[in-house]
ZADREN-851574 format. One record per residue (C-alpha): residue in three letters; x, y, z. Coordinates in nm, 2 decimals. Layout:
BEGIN
 residu     px     py     pz
    ala      X      Y      Z
...
This chain:
BEGIN
 residu     px     py     pz
    met  12.05   7.77  19.21
    leu  11.72   7.86  19.03
    arg  11.79   8.00  18.68
    val  11.50   8.20  18.53
    ala  11.45   8.37  18.20
    val  11.21   8.67  18.18
    val  11.11   8.74  17.82
    gly  11.05   9.12  17.79
    ser  11.23   9.41  17.95
    gly  10.95   9.65  18.00
    pro  10.81   9.73  18.34
    ser  10.63   9.39  18.39
    gly  10.95   9.20  18.30
    val  11.18   9.42  18.52
    tyr  10.94   9.41  18.81
    thr  10.93   9.03  18.77
    ala  11.31   9.02  18.79
    gln  11.31   9.25  19.09
    ser  11.06   9.03  19.28
    leu  11.27   8.72  19.20
    val  11.60   8.86  19.33
    glu  11.47   9.05  19.63
    gln  11.27   8.76  19.79
    ser  11.44   8.53  20.04
    ala  11.23   8.22  20.02
    val  11.45   8.08  19.74
    pro  11.79   8.24  19.78
    gly  12.04   8.29  19.49
    val  11.79   8.31  19.20
    arg  11.96   8.43  18.88
    val  11.76   8.61  18.61
    his  11.82   8.67  18.25
    val  11.59   8.94  18.11
    leu  11.56   8.87  17.74
    asp  11.43   9.12  17.48
    arg  11.39   9.11  17.10
    leu  11.52   9.47  17.09
    pro  11.88   9.56  17.17
    cys  11.74   9.83  17.41
    pro  11.57   9.77  17.75
    tyr  11.27   9.93  17.91
    gly  10.99   9.84  17.66
    leu  10.71  10.09  17.65
    val  10.89  10.32  17.90
    arg  11.14  10.38  17.62
    tyr  10.91  10.33  17.32
    gly  10.57  10.43  17.44
    val  10.60  10.72  17.68
    ala  10.58  11.06  17.49
    pro  10.92  11.24  17.47
    asp  10.79  11.54  17.66
    his  10.69  11.34  17.96
    glu  11.03  11.33  18.12
    lys  10.91  11.26  18.47
    ile  10.75  10.93  18.35
    lys  11.05  10.85  18.13
    ser  11.27  10.90  18.44
    leu  11.13  10.57  18.56
    gln  11.40  10.42  18.34
    asn  11.64  10.50  18.62
    asn  11.45  10.27  18.86
    leu  11.43   9.99  18.60
    arg  11.80  10.04  18.53
    thr  11.88   9.97  18.90
    val  11.72   9.63  18.87
    leu  11.89   9.54  18.55
    glu  12.23   9.63  18.71
    his  12.17   9.39  19.00
    asp  12.45   9.14  19.03
    arg  12.21   8.85  18.98
    val  12.02   9.01  18.69
    ser  12.15   9.02  18.33
    phe  12.00   9.20  18.03
    val  12.01   8.99  17.71
    gly  11.89   9.20  17.41
    gly  11.86   9.13  17.04
    val  11.72   8.79  17.11
    glu  11.38   8.69  16.97
    val  11.19   8.40  17.13
    gly  10.94   8.20  16.93
    thr  11.08   8.24  16.58
    gly  11.37   8.05  16.44
    ala  11.56   7.81  16.66
    leu  11.49   7.98  17.00
    thr  11.15   7.83  17.05
    pro  10.97   7.83  17.39
    ala  11.06   7.45  17.42
    arg  11.42   7.52  17.35
    leu  11.42   7.81  17.60
    leu  11.28   7.58  17.87
    glu  11.57   7.35  17.82
    leu  11.81   7.63  17.91
    tyr  11.63   7.76  18.22
    his  11.45   7.62  18.52
    ala  11.16   7.85  18.45
    val  11.05   8.11  18.19
    val  10.82   8.41  18.25
    tyr  10.67   8.57  17.94
    cys  10.62   8.95  17.98
    val  10.57   9.03  17.62
    gly  10.29   9.29  17.65
    ala  10.01   9.37  17.41
    ala  10.17   9.54  17.11
    lys   9.89   9.53  16.85
    asp   9.64   9.80  16.82
    arg   9.26   9.75  16.80
    arg   9.10   9.84  16.47
    leu   8.77  10.03  16.41
    gly   8.63   9.78  16.17
    ile   8.46  10.05  15.95
    pro   8.47  10.13  15.58
    gly   8.77  10.34  15.46
    glu   8.99  10.24  15.75
    asp   9.27  10.14  15.52
    leu   9.28  10.47  15.32
    ala   9.61  10.64  15.30
    gly   9.64  10.88  15.59
    ser   9.45  10.65  15.83
    cys   9.69  10.49  16.08
    ser   9.71  10.35  16.43
    ala   9.82  10.57  16.71
    thr  10.05  10.28  16.80
    asp  10.24  10.34  16.47
    phe  10.25  10.71  16.53
    val  10.39  10.67  16.88
    ser  10.65  10.42  16.75
    trp  10.76  10.68  16.49
    tyr  10.81  10.97  16.73
    ser  10.96  10.73  16.99
    ala  11.22  10.60  16.74
    his  11.12  10.24  16.76
    pro  11.34  10.05  16.51
    asp  11.03   9.87  16.36
    ala  10.86  10.20  16.28
    ala  10.80  10.28  15.91
    ser  11.11  10.44  15.77
    asn  10.91  10.69  15.56
    gly  10.74  10.83  15.87
    phe  10.42  11.03  15.86
    asp  10.30  11.30  15.62
    leu  10.22  11.60  15.83
    gly  10.10  11.80  15.54
    ala   9.74  11.76  15.67
    arg   9.55  12.06  15.78
    ser   9.31  11.87  16.01
    ala   9.38  11.56  16.21
    val   9.13  11.34  16.39
    val   9.23  11.13  16.69
    ile   8.97  10.86  16.77
    gly   8.97  10.77  17.13
    val   8.98  10.95  17.47
    gly   9.25  10.77  17.66
    asn   9.60  10.88  17.75
    val   9.75  10.75  17.42
    ala   9.50  10.97  17.24
    val   9.60  11.27  17.45
    asp   9.96  11.20  17.39
    val   9.94  11.20  17.01
    ala   9.70  11.50  17.01
    arg   9.95  11.69  17.22
    ile  10.25  11.60  17.00
    leu  10.06  11.71  16.69
    ala   9.98  12.04  16.86
    arg  10.32  12.11  17.00
    gly  10.58  12.32  16.82
    ala  10.90  12.15  16.72
    glu  11.10  12.39  16.93
    glu  10.91  12.27  17.24
    leu  11.02  11.91  17.16
    arg  11.38  12.00  17.06
    pro  11.51  11.95  17.42
    thr  11.37  11.60  17.43
    asp  11.51  11.28  17.28
    val  11.26  11.27  16.99
    pro  11.45  11.14  16.68
    gln  11.58  11.40  16.44
    thr  11.36  11.28  16.15
    ala  11.04  11.31  16.36
    leu  11.15  11.65  16.49
    gly  11.22  11.77  16.13
    ala  10.87  11.65  16.02
    leu  10.70  11.82  16.31
    ala  10.89  12.14  16.23
    val  10.72  12.17  15.89
    ser  10.39  12.02  16.00
    arg  10.08  12.20  15.85
    val   9.84  12.05  16.11
    arg   9.64  12.33  16.26
    ala   9.33  12.16  16.39
    val   9.33  11.85  16.61
    his   9.00  11.68  16.70
    met   9.00  11.41  16.97
    val   8.67  11.22  16.96
    gly   8.51  10.97  17.19
    arg   8.19  10.77  17.14
    arg   8.08  10.81  17.50
    gly   8.07  11.10  17.74
    pro   8.32  11.31  17.94
    ser   8.25  11.12  18.26
    gln   8.37  10.80  18.10
    ala   8.68  10.92  17.93
    arg   8.99  10.72  18.02
    phe   9.26  10.99  18.02
    thr   9.41  11.11  18.35
    thr   9.35  11.46  18.48
    lys   9.72  11.55  18.46
    glu   9.72  11.46  18.09
    leu   9.40  11.66  18.02
    arg   9.53  11.97  18.19
    glu   9.85  11.95  17.98
    leu   9.63  11.99  17.67
    gly   9.49  12.31  17.81
    ser   9.83  12.46  17.89
    leu  10.02  12.42  17.56
    pro  10.18  12.76  17.47
    asp  10.08  12.76  17.10
    ala   9.74  12.57  17.10
    asp   9.39  12.65  17.22
    ala   9.20  12.36  17.37
    arg   8.82  12.38  17.35
    val   8.51  12.17  17.43
    asp   8.14  12.20  17.33
    ala   7.93  12.28  17.63
    ala   7.62  12.15  17.47
    glu   7.79  11.82  17.40
    leu   7.91  11.79  17.76
    ala   7.56  11.85  17.88
    leu   7.44  11.53  17.71
    asp   7.62  11.33  17.99
    pro   7.39  11.30  18.29
    ala   7.70  11.26  18.52
    phe   7.84  11.59  18.39
    ala   7.59  11.80  18.59
    asp   7.62  11.58  18.90
    pro   7.96  11.40  18.91
    ala   7.94  11.31  19.28
    gly   7.90  10.94  19.21
    leu   8.20  10.91  18.98
    pro   8.54  10.78  19.07
    ala   8.78  11.05  19.18
    val   8.98  11.07  18.85
    asn   8.65  11.11  18.65
    arg   8.53  11.38  18.89
    arg   8.85  11.57  18.84
    asn   8.82  11.53  18.46
    val   8.47  11.67  18.46
    ala   8.58  11.96  18.67
    val   8.85  12.05  18.42
    leu   8.62  12.02  18.13
    arg   8.36  12.24  18.31
    glu   8.63  12.50  18.35
    trp   8.70  12.49  17.98
    ala   8.33  12.51  17.89
    asp   8.27  12.81  18.12
    ala   8.58  13.00  18.01
    ala   8.55  13.29  17.77
    pro   8.65  13.21  17.41
    arg   9.02  13.24  17.36
    asp   9.20  13.33  17.04
    his   9.56  13.25  17.08
    gly   9.80  13.00  16.94
    ser   9.84  12.88  16.58
    arg   9.67  12.54  16.65
    ser   9.34  12.43  16.80
    ile   9.24  12.12  16.99
    arg   8.88  12.02  17.00
    leu   8.76  11.75  17.24
    arg   8.44  11.59  17.11
    phe   8.21  11.34  17.28
    phe   7.91  11.12  17.19
    leu   8.03  11.06  16.84
    arg   8.08  10.71  16.70
    pro   8.30  10.67  16.38
    val   8.11  10.49  16.11
    glu   8.31  10.55  15.80
    leu   8.63  10.72  15.67
    leu   8.56  10.92  15.36
    gly   8.82  10.95  15.09
    glu   8.92  11.09  14.75
    gly   9.19  10.95  14.53
    gly   9.27  10.68  14.78
    arg   9.34  10.92  15.07
    val   9.12  11.00  15.37
    thr   8.95  11.34  15.36
    ala   8.70  11.32  15.64
    val   8.55  11.10  15.92
    arg   8.18  11.04  15.93
    phe   8.05  11.01  16.29
    glu   7.71  10.92  16.42
    arg   7.58  11.11  16.72
    thr   7.52  10.88  17.02
    val   7.33  10.95  17.35
    pro   7.35  10.77  17.68
    asp   7.13  10.46  17.70
    gly   7.09  10.47  18.08
    asp   7.30  10.16  18.14
    gly   7.65  10.30  18.11
    gly   7.65  10.26  17.73
    val   7.53  10.47  17.43
    arg   7.28  10.42  17.16
    pro   7.28  10.56  16.81
    thr   7.05  10.85  16.70
    gly   7.07  10.83  16.32
    leu   7.22  11.18  16.31
    phe   7.56  11.21  16.13
    glu   7.84  11.46  16.12
    asp   8.15  11.47  15.90
    ile   8.48  11.61  16.04
    glu   8.75  11.71  15.79
    ala   9.07  11.51  15.83
    gln   9.36  11.43  15.61
    leu   9.52  11.24  15.90
    val   9.33  10.99  16.12
    leu   9.49  10.82  16.41
    arg   9.29  10.55  16.59
    ala   9.37  10.52  16.96
    val   9.11  10.27  17.08
    gly   9.32  10.04  17.28
    tyr   9.60   9.77  17.25
    arg   9.56   9.40  17.20
    gly   9.78   9.11  17.27
    ala   9.92   8.90  16.98
    pro   9.96   8.53  17.00
    pro  10.33   8.46  17.09
    ala  10.47   8.19  16.87
    gly  10.46   7.86  17.04
    leu  10.24   7.97  17.33
    pro   9.87   7.90  17.40
    phe   9.65   8.21  17.33
    asp   9.30   8.31  17.40
    pro   9.19   8.53  17.11
    ala   8.88   8.65  17.29
    ser   9.08   8.81  17.57
    gly   9.40   8.87  17.38
    thr   9.59   8.69  17.66
    val   9.78   8.37  17.74
    pro   9.56   8.14  17.96
    his   9.70   8.12  18.31
    leu   9.61   8.05  18.67
    ala   9.77   8.30  18.91
    gly  10.05   8.35  18.65
    arg  10.10   7.97  18.58
    met  10.07   7.93  18.20
    leu   9.79   7.68  18.10
    arg   9.84   7.44  17.81
    asp   9.53   7.24  17.74
    ala   9.38   7.37  18.06
    ala   9.67   7.23  18.27
    ala   9.95   7.42  18.43
    ala  10.26   7.40  18.21
    pro  10.56   7.32  18.44
    gly  10.81   7.60  18.43
    glu  10.62   7.85  18.21
    tyr  10.46   8.16  18.35
    val  10.32   8.50  18.23
    ala  10.30   8.85  18.38
    gly  10.19   9.19  18.26
    trp   9.95   9.27  17.97
    ile   9.99   8.93  17.81
    lys   9.86   8.79  18.14
    arg   9.58   9.03  18.23
    gly   9.52   9.23  17.91
    pro   9.61   9.60  17.85
    thr   9.47   9.74  18.17
    gly   9.61   9.96  18.45
    val   9.91  10.19  18.47
    ile  10.28  10.12  18.49
    gly  10.26  10.06  18.86
    thr   9.99   9.80  18.81
    asn  10.26   9.57  18.69
    arg  10.41   9.54  19.04
    pro  10.14   9.33  19.21
    cys  10.08   9.14  18.88
    ala  10.45   9.04  18.88
    lys  10.45   8.96  19.25
    glu  10.15   8.72  19.20
    thr  10.33   8.54  18.92
    val  10.66   8.52  19.12
    ala  10.48   8.38  19.42
    ser  10.34   8.10  19.20
    leu  10.69   8.03  19.05
    leu  10.85   8.02  19.40
    ala  10.58   7.78  19.52
    asp  10.69   7.55  19.24
    ala  11.06   7.59  19.30
    ser  11.12   7.25  19.45
    leu  10.97   7.09  19.14
    leu  11.15   7.32  18.91
    leu  11.49   7.26  19.06
    arg  11.47   6.89  18.98
    arg  11.52   6.98  18.62
    arg  11.88   7.03  18.48
    pro  11.91   7.32  18.24
    leu  12.16   7.25  17.95
    gly  12.48   7.44  17.97
    asp  12.53   7.82  17.95
    pro  12.22   7.99  17.80
    leu  12.42   8.26  17.62
    asp  12.66   8.01  17.47
    ala  12.36   7.81  17.35
    met  12.21   8.12  17.19
    arg  12.53   8.20  17.01
    lys  12.54   7.84  16.87
    leu  12.19   7.90  16.73
    gly  12.33   8.19  16.53
    leu  12.21   8.47  16.77
    arg  12.43   8.75  16.89
    pro  12.30   8.87  17.22
    val  12.34   9.24  17.32
    glu  12.45   9.23  17.68
    trp  12.46   9.53  17.92
    pro  12.79   9.68  17.78
    gly  12.63   9.68  17.44
    trp  12.33   9.87  17.57
    leu  12.57  10.12  17.74
    ala  12.74  10.17  17.40
    ile  12.40  10.25  17.25
    glu  12.34  10.51  17.52
    glu  12.69  10.66  17.45
    ala  12.62  10.68  17.08
    glu  12.28  10.85  17.14
    ala  12.45  11.11  17.36
    ala  12.71  11.17  17.09
    leu  12.44  11.21  16.83
    gly  12.26  11.46  17.04
    leu  12.59  11.66  17.09
    ala  12.65  11.66  16.72
    leu  12.30  11.79  16.66
    gly  12.33  12.06  16.93
    arg  12.07  11.87  17.13
    arg  12.06  11.64  17.43
    ser  12.07  11.27  17.38
    val  11.88  11.18  17.06
    lys  11.75  10.83  17.00
    ile  11.89  10.62  16.72
    pro  11.58  10.52  16.52
    asp  11.69  10.22  16.31
    trp  11.81   9.86  16.36
    glu  12.13   9.91  16.17
    gly  12.23  10.22  16.38
    leu  12.15  10.04  16.71
    leu  12.34   9.73  16.62
    arg  12.64   9.93  16.49
    ala  12.65  10.12  16.82
    ala  12.62   9.80  17.02
    tyr  12.88   9.61  16.83
    gly  13.08   9.86  16.64
    asp  13.02   9.65  16.33
    thr  12.90   9.84  16.02
    ser  12.80   9.53  15.83
    leu  12.54   9.42  16.08
    gln  12.18   9.41  15.97
    his  11.85   9.34  16.15
    pro  11.87   8.97  16.26
């Protein structure tokens, strides 16, 4: 029967596995879903904010797929480094589908970006999501003012977490270290800034409304700044989500000034970051240049500048794919070259190698966008099945991985991690609390206190 490895256990990887085992054209397909981490679910576990429990509940749907009798989760296995190269993996399976996402963040490319206190939103999200690769020293929330550069959903998430009280997050699975840091946070002003106008913002209306309903924070917009956007006055020609966003921002602009809550959130538009200012090696402010619409959907500079105080700057200007070791990569698009999901090496389809998700199409769309993307790739794979089945994979893949010195975390190991996180939450008087470090995760999976990050 057809044996397939799916590299990556986030939504794109799990939807790929689901499409493979639910189709009937090639019966009996067996799938191993590999992941570098000992935990499944990818950005659903490590990218969705802890207070978004409805979205996080998507894990239950992904779990159903990973518990299918012809799907096996294989965590703690890194492909591309060491002995488990793509070429070696292709010897163990008829086909390999890479669903490795786009984990790198985009940089601003401006002076001062590397000052202390200037970080990527990706790193901040990893910290409050307990990703085991997150910096162990966490974030210094002694800042009075924070600037979040970007107006997408990630920017809204980090702004909301900064503006929430720790007690509001206590019922979630946010790690104890992050909860403790947020409890003593001195951040009182959060500025979320975009270089274009409100009609072009990338956040969803639901996320935007959440900012306006936080119990201890006051969300505000500048009516004069909103008016710079021609579509703000007449949003009829905008897509539905942008029209809804404009309607919410108009409500905020027309509302009487409010004075409640210990924190403020300011949404700013038509400001382009040009420099991070600092003193003693730490960021103290962000210098922005005012922009105005250019009439063609972009903006043009005006030569007018404004400095916004900030001791913490988080850039949330998008993700970018990183070149997976041993795979072809297009640095311009940040993706692996492909044709309908078939990986291209030297412009020719590479037999048995496929891609799906962000590494295939770039960091676009929402979680559900991964379904049709995965189905397209699976359709290509199944069309190649007769050719793929002529190959003879070598032995049992898990035995081969162990002989290479790897120690895969199978589904019982992941369940042991879940049990350990539930026990940790109980001990802390909370619900399940994430284990934030490699040693703790591996100890939970194996019950071996000597284990270190492989």
